N, C-alpha and C positions, 0 to 999 in steps of 0.2 A: 294768454301765455303759452297755451298748449301748441298753438301754431308755430310760435318761435322755437319751442323745444324740439318740435318735429323737424323743423328746418335745420337747427343746429346739429341734431343727430345725423341728418342726411348729409350735411356739409362735412361732418367728421368722417363719414364713410368715404366721401370723395377725396378728402385729404389723404386718407390711407392709400387710395389708389394712385393719387398724385405721387406719393413717396415711392410706391412700387414702380410706377412708370419711369421715374427719374433713375432709379437703380437699374432698370432694364433698358433705359434710354429709348423708350418707346411710348409716346403719348397715345398711340392708337389703342393701347390696352384699356382705355376708358370705355371702349365699346363693350368689353366684357362686363364692366361695372353696371351698365345700364339696366339690365333685367333685374339684378339683385337689389338695385336701389329702391325698387318699389316694394320689395319684401321688407326692407328696412323701414320704409314709410308706413307700411301696413302694421308691422309689429309695434313700432313706437306709438303710433296713434291708437292702436287697440289697447295697449297697456295704459296709456294716459286717460283713456275714456273711463276706465273703471267699471264698465258694464259689458256684458257679453250676451249675444243672442244668435239665432240661426243665421240671420243675414250677414253678420260680421264674420262668423266662422266660414261660411260659404265663400264670402269675398276673399278672406285670407287664403283659403284653399286654392282658389283659381289663380290668385296672384302668385302664390308659391309655385304652383305647377308651371305657369308661364315663365316666371322670372328665373327659376332654377334651370329649366330646359334651355332657355335662350342663353343665359350666361355660361352654362356648361358647354353648349354647342360652340359658342364663340371662343371660350377658353381653349378647347381642343384645337380649334382652327387657327387661332391667332397667337397663342402664348409663345411659341417658339419661332414665329415668323418675324421678318423684318417689319419695321414701322410702315404702316399703310401710307400710300402716296399722298393722301390728303393731309396727313399730319407732317409728312416730310416737307410738303409745300409750305405749310404754315411755319415750320422751323426755319426754312430758308428765308422767309420774309421777315422773320424776327431777328434782325441783326444785333440788337441790344437786349440784354436781359431775357433770353429765351425761356428760362425756367419760370421767371416771374410772369411773363406773358402767358405761358402755357397754363400756369396755375389759375389765373383769372379768366382768360379767354376760352379755355377748354374745360377745366375741372369745375371752377365756380359756376360758369355759365351752364354746364351740364347739370349741376346740382339744382340750379334755379328752374331749369326746364323740367327736370324730373319732378320737382316739387309742384309745379303748376299742373303737369299732366296727372300727378297723383292726387289732385284735389278731391275727386270723387271718393277715393279711399279714405282720405282724411276726414272729410265731411260726414261720411257714413259712420265711421267709428266714433266720432265725437257727438253726433246729433241723432243717430238712430238708436234710441235707448229702450224702445218698446219691443215686445215680442211681435213678430210679423203676423198679420191677419191672413185670411184665406186669399184675398186679392193680392196682398203683398207676396205671398208664397207663389202664386201663379206667375206674377211678373218676374220674380226671382228665378223660377224654373225656366221661363222663356229666355232670360238673360244667360243662364248657364248653357242652354242649347246653342244660342248664337255664339257664345264664347267657344264652345267645343267645335263648332263648324269652322270658325276662324283659326283656332288652334290646330285643327287637323290639316287645314290647307297649309299653314305655315310649316308644320312638321314634315308633311309629305313633300313640299317644295324644297326644303333643305335636304331631305334624304335623296330625292330624285337628282338634285344638283350634285350632291356628294358622290353618288354612284356614277353619274355621267362623267365627272371629272377624273374619276379613278381609272377610266379606260383611256389609255394613251391614244387610241384611234380616234377619240372625239376631240382632240386638240384642234382648236380653230373652228369647231362646229358649234351649232346652236341647239340647245336642248328644246325639243318641241313635243315631248311625250309626257305621260303621267299627268299630273295636275297642270303642267305647263302647256298641255294641249287644250285646257279649258280657259285659261287666261294667260296673257304674256307675262304677268307679274303676280303669280299666285302667292308669293311670300308677302308682298305688300298688301294684297287683298286680304290675306289671312290676318295680318297684323291689324289692319283697320277694323276688320269684322270682329275680332276678339275683343278689341277695346270697346266697341259698341255693346258687346255682351257684358263686359265688366261693368260698364256704366249703368246698364239696365239693372244689373244685380244691385249696384250701389244705390240707385234711386228708387228701388222697388218699395222702400218704406214710405214713399210719397210724402216725406217731410219737405216742405217748400224749399228750404235752403239747399237740399241735396241736388236740386236741378241745376245749380251752378256747375256741378260736375260734368254737365254736357259739353262744356268747353273742351274737355280732353279729347274725345273721339273726333270732334269737329276739327281741332288743330291737327291731330295725327292724320286724319283722312285727307285734309287739304294739303298737308306737307308731302305725304307719300304720293298722292295722285298728281299734284300740280307743281311741286317745288323741288324737293330733294331726292325723290325716289324715282318714279316712272319717267319724268322728262329726261333725267340724266342718262338713263339706260337707253331710252328711245333714241336720243341724240347719238349715243355711242355707236349704235348699229345702223344709223342712217345711211342709206345707199347700199347696204349689204343686200344682195339679190335674194339670198336665202331668207334673210329676216323680212324682207319686203313681202315674200310669198307667205311667210309665217303670219305676217300682219293681216293679210287678206282673209285668212281663215280662222284667226284667233282673236277674241276680244282683248282690248288693252288692259282692262282692270276687272270689271264685273264678269264672272263666268257665264254671261248671258249673250247669246248671239242675236243681234238685232237685224232683221231683214231690211235691206235697203229698198 
């Protein structure tokens, strides 16, 4: 029943954001809800577990750090802006019952996706009930380090981009400095990396069922690298001479230059 209670709590959280989005007439506000949704999952699953240890508290800490930072960043960027073009396109395609369609196709679907991605958090809180051993602590420490590497890339990428856009002289130009000189998509690389760190922390207890949580970073990495992240932006700048030169000297995802 714990799994059902966790999902219902998560769904309730997204219903609140659905109501806010309808008041603001902006379904794109769901992007703000994404990071915080994992904090909701972490808190509910931790409370339902009834047991507490170092692994669970470290996992909660890094989830709160990441989730709050991401949602706060997107809140500042998107709260007063018009609805994102993706959601405008959806709205135009929904001729009948647009609010009902938005509820199920955007908010309910996002709650399900968040739940699946949050599985390592849920499983660790429900099944990691012993105090960690030395080997568990070592794995936990490595996970935190990997998380911090990814988190740093994501934060610096967002800050670099924010500063770049502030300068009106950069309009129409392409950002190629800072962490953007190491990889063409440092924000996506950071996001994927920090999730590998989160999951390593989550499975550090080495309880067999925890390894199901590996599905999360695999899904996120594949989506960002091959589906909804990198490919869309690469296509957007296809044929741009400046970007083509940028591609020649900068790796697409991993900040590692491979000699041809």
